[in-house]
N, C-alpha and C positions, 0 to 999 in steps of 0.2 A: 553604867555600862552603855549609856546612850549619849550621843552628842547633840548637836544642833539638829532639829528634826522638824520636818514639815512635809505635807503631802505634795505630790506633783500636780501639774496642770495639764488638762486635756486641751489640745489645740483645736481650734475651729478652722475650717477651710476658708470661710468668708466672714467679713464683718463690715460694719459701716462706720466710718470715721466721723466722730463728732467734730464740729468746727471749733476752732480756737476762739476764745473770747476776743482776742485781738485780730483773729483771722489773717495773720501775717506770718511769714516764715523768716527765720533769722538767716539772711543770705546777703551777699554783696554780688552784684553783677559786674563783672570786670570786662565785658565787651568782647569775649571770645566767641568764635563761630560755634553755634549750637544747633543740634537737630534733635527731634523728639526721641525719647526712649521710654520704655515701660518701667515698671517698678523694680522687678528683680529678675536677673538673668539666670537661666538654667545653666548649670555647670556640668559638663561631662565628667563622669567618674566619681561624682560625689555620692556618698551613701545617703540614703533617705533616713531621716530621723523621725521617730515617733515619740510623743509624750506618753507617759504612763499614768493610769488612773488606778492608783494602788487599791483603794478601798473596794472598787468594783471588780478587782481581779478575783476575789474570793466568793463573796455572796452579797445579795441584796435581799433584805427581809422586808416584805410588804404584806403582812398578813393582818387580818382583823382580830380584834381582841376576843371575839366570841368563838373563834375557831378552836377545835380540839387540838391536842398535841399532834395527833396523826395528820390532821388536815394541815397544820402549820408546817410539819416536816415535808409534806408533799409540795406545799407552796414554796417552801425554801428551796427544795431541790429543783423545781421547775424554774423559778426565777433566777437561781444561780446559774443554770445553763444559759439563760438569756444573757446574764451578766458576763459569762465567760465569752460569749460571742462579742459582746460590746467591748470588753477589755482587749480582746485579741485584735479586732479591727482598729481599735484606738482612735476612733473618730467621734465627732460630736453628732448629736441627733440631727442638727440642721444639715450637716454634711450628708448624712445618710438619706435624708428626705430628698435632697437634690439629686442624688445619684440614682439612676434608674435601675442599677443592678443590685442595690442594697436591699436586703430584706428588712422589714420594719421591726427588728428586734429592739431597737433603741426605745427607751422610755425615760421619762424624767425620773430622777431619783428622789423619791419622796421619803423623807426621814421617818423611821418607824417611831411609834409612840412608846412611852414608857411601858405600856401594857405589853407591847410586842417583846420588849427586852425581858420583861418578867417571865413571859412564857419561854423565851429562849434560855434564860438562866435556869428555869425549872428543869428544862431538858438536860442542860449541862450537869446539873446537880444529880440527876438520875444516873449519870455515869456514861461510860463509853458505849455500852450496849444500846442506849436509848437515843444516841445522837449521831445520825449520819453526818459525815463531815465532807463536804465537797471541796476537793483541792483542785489543782490545775488540771484541766481536761486535756486529753491528747489532741494534738493538732493533726487531724487526719485529712489528707488531700488538700492541704493549703499550698497554693502555688508559690514558687520562689519569687521573691520581690526583686524587681529591677533596681539598679542603683542610679539610674538617670533621674534628673530632677526637672524634666519638662512638665508643664502643666497637663499636657495630654496624657502622659503616662501616669502622673501622680494621681489624677482623678480616677484611674482604673486599677490602681495597684493595691488598694487596701483589701486584704483577703476577707471573704465572707464564709463563715463555716456553716455548712448545711446541718440541719438537725440530726441527720443520720450519722454525722461525724462524732456525736456525743452519745455514749452508751453508758449503761449502768456499771460497766467495769471500771469507769473512770471515777466512781464515787467510792471514797474510802471511809472506813470507820475510824474513830479514835483508836489508837493502839491499845489492845487489851492490857498491856503492861502499865499504862498510865493510870495512876491512882487518883481518885477524886477526894481531895483533902477537904476537911471542914475549916472554917475560919478559926476555930479554937485550936486546931492542929497547927495552923500557920502562926498564930499569935504566940502559942507556947514555944514553938521552935525558934522564933526570932526574939523571944523575950519581950513581946509586945512591941515589935519594931524598934528595938532599942537602938539609939544612935551608935552605940558601941558595936553593934552588929552590922551597921551600914558599910558595905564594901564597894558599892558602885552607885553613881547618881547621874542622871541626865535630865534633859528637858521634859521627858514624858514618863520616866519610870525611876524607881529606886530598887536596888538589889541588896538583900540582907543575907548574911550568913546565918544558918540555922541548924539546929540538931533535932531530928525527929525522935519520937518516943522510943523507936527501936535502936537509937544511937547513930543513925545514918546522918552524915553531915551533908547539908544541902545549901543551894543558893536559891533564894526566893525572890523572883522578880515581880514587883508590884507596880501596875500602871497607876499613875498618880494624877495625871492632868488630862483634861478634855471632857466632853460630855459622855453620857453613858453610851450613846451611839458611836462616837468616835473611838472610845476605848474598846468597845466590842469589836469594831471593824479592825482596829490595830491588832487586837488579840487574835482574831481569826486569821489575819494576814500572816502573823508569825507562826501560828499553829500550822497553817497551810504549807509553810516552808519546812518546818521541822518534821512533819509527818513523812516527808520524802527522803530525809537524809538518814544515813546509817553508816558511820565510819568511825574508826577508833580515834580520829583526831577532830571529831565533832562532839560537843558536849551532849550528854544524854538527858533528855527530858524524862522525869520519872513520875510527874503528876501535875495536877492543876487544881485551882480553887477559884470559884466564881462567887463565893459567899462573901459579902462585904467588900467587893472589889474584884479586880482581875489579877490573878496570880499564876505564875508559872514556877514549877519546882524542878530544879536541875540537880544532878549529882555535883558534889563539891568535895574535893579532898581537903585535908588540913592545910595544904600548901596554898589554897586560895587562887587568886589571879596572878598573872605575871606582873601586873602593875604594883600589887601589894608588896612583892619582893623586890622588884627592880627599883622602886622609888623609896622603899622604907627599910628593907632588910637585904640589900644587895650582896652583903657578905655571904649569904646563903647560895648565891648564884655563881657557881664556879664556871669556868669557861666551857667545860664539857656539858654542863646543864644548859647554858645559853645556846650552844650549838645544837643540842638535842631539841630545844624548844623551837629554834629556827627551822629545823628539818621537819618537825611535826606540823608546824603551822603551814609550811609549804605543801605538805602532803594533803592537809585538810582543804586548802584552797584549790589545789589541783583537782581534788574530788568534786568540789562544788562546781567548778567551771567545766570539767570535762568527764568526770567519772560518775556523776549523779544522773539519775533518770531525768532530772530537770536541770537546765542551764541556769544556775543561781549565782547572782552577784550579791555578796554580803553587804558591801557598802559602808561598813563600820569596823574594819579591822583596826584594832589598837590594843595596847598592852592590857587594859582592863577587861577586854573581851576575850582574852586568852586564859583559860583556866588550866591549872596544872594538877595532874593526878599525883598519887603518892610516889610514883616513879618518875615524876616530872615530865610525863608525856603531855604535850600541848593539846588542848581541846578548844576549838573555836566555839564561842557562845554568842548569844544575843542576836537573833535574826529579826529584830524589830524593824530594821530599815532595809532588809533584804529585798531584792527584786528578782522576779522570774523573767528571763530574757528568751523569748522564742527563738528557735533556730533560724527562722527566716529573717530576723532583724539584726542589723549590725550593732545597734545601741538604742537605749532609751534617751529621750531628752526631757529633763524636768526643769521647772522654772524656779524652784525654791532650793535653797541650800539645805542639804540633809547630810549629816555625818559629823565628824569631829575635826575642828580646826587643827591644822598641823599635819593631818593625814590626807587632806583633799588634794587631788591632782589639779593642775591649772585648768584643763579643759572642762572639768566638772564644776569647779568653783566659778569659772567665768561663763560657761555656756551650757551647763547642766547636762553634759554628755556623760552617760553612765554605761559602761561595759566592763568586760573582764579587766581591762587596764586600770580601772578605778581601784580595784582590789590590789592589783600588782604594785601600783604606786604606794599604797598604804603599807603593803608588805615590805617595800624597800625602806620606808620610814621606820617600821618596827625593827628591821635588821640593824639600822643605825642605832636605835635605842639599846638593843642587846649588846652591840659592840662598844658603845660609848658610855652607857649608863645614864645618858642624858634623856630628858623627856622630849617628846616631839615639839612641844611648845612649853617653855618653862614659865615660872611666875613673872619673869621680866619680859615675857613675850618674845624670847629668842628662839629661833627655829633651829632644830638640830640639822635639818637639811642645809640651811644656809651656812651654818657653822662648819659642816663637814665637807661641802663641795670644794672650797679652796684647798683643803688638806688633801683631798683625793686628787685634785688637779695637779698638785705638786708632788704626788706620790709619797706623801708623809703618812703612810698607813699606820705605823706604830703609834703616832700621836693621836690616833682616833680611839685607842683602846682605853677602856674604863680604868682610871688609876688604881682602883681597889684591887684589880687583878695583878698588878705589877707585871712580871714577865711570865706569869703562869697561864700561858695560852699556846695553842698550836698555830704556828705561823702560816702553814699551808691552809688550815681551815680559816684563819683570819683573812688571808688573801681571797679565798673563795667567797666568803660572806661579803667582803667589801666590794668585790667585782659584781656580785649579784645585786647588791644594794645600789651600786652606781647605775646599773642598767635600769633597775626598777624605778628610780626616781628621775629618770630622764624627763625633761620638760615636755618633749613631744611624745605622745602616747604611742605612735607607730614605731618608735624606736625602743619601746619597752618590750621585754620578752613576754611570752605567755607563761603561765605557771608550769606547763609541761616542760618548758625550757629552763625554768628557774628553780626546779626542784633541786634541793641541795644534796647532791651525790658526787662521788668522785668522777662520774662521767660528765659532770657539768663543764669540765675543761674542754670537751669536744664542742659543746654549744658556744662556749666563750671564744674559742678560736675562730668560729664562724662569724661572731658578732664583734670582733675586736675593732672593726672599722667604726661601728657606732660608738663604742666605748672611747676610742681615740678622739672622735669628733667631740664627745662630751668633755673630755679632759682639756681639749684645746679651745673650747668655746669661751667667748669673752664673758667675764662676770659683770660687765658694765650694764648689760640689759637684763640681768637676772631679776625675776619677780620674786618677792618675798611674800608668800601667801599669808603669813601671820600678820601682815600689815593691812590686809584687805578685809573689809566687813561688808555684808549685804545690808543695805538700808531699806530696800523695798523689793518685793517679789513681783508686784504688779503696779507699775512697770518694773522691769529688772534694773536695779540700780545698785552700784557698789562704790564704796569710798576706799581709796588707797591712802593710808596715812603716811606722810613723808615721801610721796612719790618723787617730788623734786627737791633738790638740795637748796639751801639758802642762796648759794652762788648761782644756780640755774635760774631761780626766781628773779634775782636782782639783774642778771644778765638779760633776760627777756624784757624786763621793764625798761632797761637802758636802751635796748634796740628800738623799742616802740615809741619812746617819749617824743622824739623829734618829728614824727609823721602822723600824729593822731589827728583824726577828723571826726565829725559827727557821724554816729552810726546810722545805718539805714536798714530798712526791711524790704522784703520782696513782695510785690503786688501779686495777689493770688491768681489773677487772670492773665496778666501779661508777663509776669516774672521779673519785671523791671524793678530796679532798686529805687526806693523813695524814702524821704524823711517822714517820720511819724512820731507823735508824742507817746506812742506805745513803747518806744525805745529811746532813751535820752542819754545814753552813754556816748563816749567817744572811743574810737578804736583804729586799728591798722592791721595789715597782714604782714607776716614774716615769711619769706619764701622758704621752701624746703631746703634743708642742708645749707642754709645761709653761712653757717660756720660750724666748727666741730661740736660746740655745745648744743646748738639747735639740732644737728644731725643725731647727737646722742639721745636727745629727748625724743626725737622721732623713733629711734630704735626701741626705746623703752616702751613707748605707746604701742608699737607693733607687737612687742613681746608680751605685754600685758593683755592686750585685746585679742591676739591671734588673727588680726587683720593685716594684710599686706600694706606696706607703706604707700604703695601707689594708689590705694583706695582712699587715702586721706587728702583733704584739702590743705592749703597752707594754714599755718597757725594764725588765728585771729586774736590779737591782744586787745583787751577792753579796759577802760578806766571809768569807774563810777564815782562821782563826787557826791557831796551831800545832797540828798533828795533824788538822786538819779536812780533809775530802775528800768526793768524790762518786763512789761506785762506778760501774763501767761500766754504761751504760744507753743506751736509744734516745730520741731526741727525737720520733720519730713515735709515734702512739698505738696502743694495743692495744684500747681500749674504744670504744664507739659514742657516748659522751657528749661527749667533748672534740673530736670532729671535726665537731660541729654548726656551729661557727663557722669557716668558711673551709677545712674539710677538714683533711687532714694538714699537718703542718709540713714544707714542702719543703726549707727551708734554715735554718741557724742562723748568726748572726753573733755571735761571742764577742769582746768588746773587753776588753783588759787595761788596768786603770786604775792598776796599781802594779807595780814590780819586786819579784821574790821572790828572796831570797838563795839558797835551795835548796828544791827540791820544787815542788809546785803546778802541774806540767805538765799539759797536756791530752794524753791518750794515746788512740790508736785501736788497741786490741789485735787487732782482726780485720782490720786493713788489709793489703792485699796489698803485700808489699815486693818491688819489681822486682829482678831479678838484677843490673841495671846501676845500682843505686841509688847516688847520691852523698849521703852523710850531710849533713843540713842543720844538725845540732847536734853538738857535741863530746860523745861518749858519756860522757866523764869528768864532764861538767857535769850529767848527768841523774841523777835518782834511780833506784833499782831499779824502782820502779813504772813509770817512763817508758820503761825499756828493754824493756818487754814488747810494744812495738809502735812505730808511728810516733808521735812525740811533738813537741809544740810548747811551747817554754819561754815562760812569761809575761814579756813585756817591756812596760813602760809605753808606751801609745800604739798598740801593734800590735793588729791585729784578725785573727781567724781566721774564715773563711767555709767551711762544709762543707755538703754536701747530704745530707739524710736520705732522699730518694727518688732512685731511679735516673732516667735521662732518660725511661724509659717509664712513670714514675709509680708504679712498684712500690717499696715500702719496701726500703731497702738494708741488709741485715744487716751489711755491712762498716762502716756508720756508727756502730756501737757505740763509745762513747767514755766516758771518765771523767776526773775531776779528781783528780790524785794528791795525797796528803797533803802539807800544808805542813810542811817540816822546819825551816826557819829563815826568819823574817820573817813577813810578812802579805800576803795576796793579796786584791786587790779586782778585780772583773770586772763587766762589764755585758753582758747577753745580749739579743739581739733575735731572737725566733723569727718566721719568715716562713711563711705558709700558702699553699696553692695557690690560694686564693680570698680574697675580702675578709673580714677578721676583724671589720670594723666593721659588717657587715650582719647583722642579727638576723632569723632566719627563724621565723615563727610555726608552730605545729603544723599540718601539712597544707600548709604553704606559703603565702606571701603572694599575694593575687590582684593582682599588679602585673606590669609589664614592667620588667625590669632593664636593658634596652638600648633606646636610642632608635630602633633599626632594627627592632624586633620586629614592628611592624604591617606594614611592607613585606615582611619575611621571611615572615610568615604568608600574605600575598597570593600569594607565590611558591610556596606549598606546603611550606614548611620544617617546618610542624607535623607533617606525616606523614613527610617525608623525613628529618628530624633530630629525632625526638621526645625523645631523651635530653636534648639541650640546650634545646629549646624548651619542652617540657612537663615532663619529669622524672617523678618518682614521689613517693609519699607520703613516703618517707624522704629523697629527694633532689629537692626541687622544682626545676623548670626556670626558665629566665630569661624566658620569654615566655608565661606562663600566661594572662594576660589576653587577649592577642591571639589565642591558640589556643583561647579559650573553654573552658579547662580548669577554671574556677572561677566 
C-alpha cells in the first residue's frame, strides 16, 4: 500500500559553496555586452514554498534512560511543543540563529537511544490511557504569509509561535476505541504473515489480510524497513494524521501493536482493496460499483482537503489504498505519506520522490511541490483506472494517462471503457467521469479543479460548464511536448537529479549530431575571476552551439525541455553539442558561476539538461562525486558496467536518447555544492551529448549598464499605484547591479 517513499528535506537559508576541484565553470563567452547581476531574481506573485520536516512534525523524544515513565511523558510533551514550533516555521537552526526575531526553540535533533524507544514501547503497550499523544497543534495567531519572494520579506515571513499559542487542549489521547493487540494476536490473524495473506507491499511496509479471534476481518500494516527510530517516527506521523480523521470514506483504525514491530490494524471487509478486484477479479466490478467507488473516493478526498479539522494531503492515492466495504463503499487508507499543510502555506516543497509512479503529477515529480492538486492528479489517474480497467503503470511500463489522452483529445470516449463491461454502462455517468478525469490529470496544476469542484454529482455539470475553456485547451494541446512520467526516474535527491529514458528519438539524436559535425572546435571553460573563456586540460572535448529554433526539430526539442522542466524557453541558453573521443573527459566542476560576469544574463544556471546522443561502449559516464548516497539506495546501474571514474559517486551511463536533468541550485536558490559533476573519460567508443543550461531568469534579455528604463511586466503600472515600489523594492526597482522589473513605473530612471 506504499510506493516510493523518502523523507523530505529542510531548506537552509544560507550555505557556503565548496570550490570545484577544477575551479572552472562550463561556459562559452560569446562576446555579448554584459552587466553584473545577482544570483536569483525575486518574482512578483510567486507563492513562497517551504520544505517539510516530516519526522519533527509529530514528536522529538530526547529523554534519559533513567527517567520514570511520568518524567518521560512530561519530557515528550515539552519537547513535542518545541518540535511543533520548529516544524511550523520550517527553517533550519542556522536560519533561526541569524534572525533577530526568532525564539531559540531550535535544537539539534539527537537520535534517541534504544533505551528511549524501549520506554516508549512500554508506554504504548500499556494502552491508550497511558500514552498522551501529541498531534498537530493549533496555529493560533500566526500571521498570513506574503507571496512575494524578495529577500527582505522572506527573511521576516517565517511565523514564530509563542508558547501561549500551544495549550493542553491541543494534546490528544489515543482513541479509547483503539485496541492494543499482542504480537500473538497479529501472528494468529495473519497466519504468521503468510505470503497468501499479503495484499499490499511498498518500500517501507507490508499489508496483510487477517482474521481476529472474534471473526473480524482486518488489514494489518507492518512497518518493515528502517531503524527503530525511523519506524517509530513514521508510526507516530501516521497516527498523528489518523487521530484527526473521522469520515465514512476514510478507513477506520481499530487497533495497534508495537510488540515485535510496528503494526496498525484497520477494518477490512471481504472485498479487500480496489486493486485486488480491478486487477485480478474485475468481473465483480460492474459499472455501478465503479461509479460508486469513484464517488466515495471523491468525498473522502474532499473531506481531507476541506472538511477535516486539519488540511491533509494524502500523497498516495491509488487503487491499492482504496478499501471496499461489504456494500462497496470506498474508504481511503494508508496515511504513511500524508502531509499536514498549514492554512497559511500554499504548498510544501520536498526534495525526494515520495509516492507511487504513475500517480505523481509533473510538478511534484520534478520540483517536489505538494498541495491538494497532488491528490487531485492521482484521483484523475484512479478514475481512468476505473473507466478503462488498466493499471496506472502496467508491467510493460505503459502509462494509462499517456494511453488515454489521445483518445480523450479525439473524443473517442467509448474506446476508453473496460472491454469486460461491454455496453453495460451509463453513458451520462461515463461522460461525467471522463470529464472530471481529464481536468484532474491536466499537466498544469492551476488548471486542475479542487476536490470541492470535482465531487462526482449531477451538479458537476455546473462546474464543468465554467471550466470548459480549460478542458478545450487540454483537448487542443499538442501531444508533441507531452511528458511521460513513467519514463522518468530519480537517480539522486542530493543533488536533485532525474533521468528521462528515451527523451529524444533516434531521428532527433542523429539530426543534432549532423548539425554539429561541421563546426566543432576545442571546448573551453570560464575563468572564475574574469569570466573569460579559456582552454584547459580540465575539459578536452570538442563542441559547438546550435541556435534556438534553428529548425523545426530543434524547436521541438526546446519545447520538450520546457515542458519537462517547467522552465520558460527564454531562460535557456543555446544547445551545446559535445563530442568526446577516446580518453577525452571533463573533470568535476559546477555549472553555476563563481564570477560576476556570466550571471549578467539570467543569473545563475538553476538547472542543466544533458541529452545523450550516442551509446558509449565503455566509460563516458556522468558522475556526481559529492552526491549523498542514501543508506537504502537501490543501485540503478550494474557496478561492473561502470568505469572506475563512475564508481566514485552516483553515476549515469550514457544511452542514446536518454536525458539527465539535475539542479545546480537548491530550492532556496543557494548554489548546491552537491551538484559537482564530471564527464568520465571515454574508454571505448565515442560519446556525443547535447547540453541545455537553464537560468533562473530570461537568458534572452540584455540589460544595459545601470538597467534599462523599461517595465518588464505588463502589471508594473498597477503595482506601482498600489505602493509596491516601496513595499517590494528589490523586485520593482532593484539596484545598479541588479536592476528591477518595474523601473519606469517606479520613476527610478
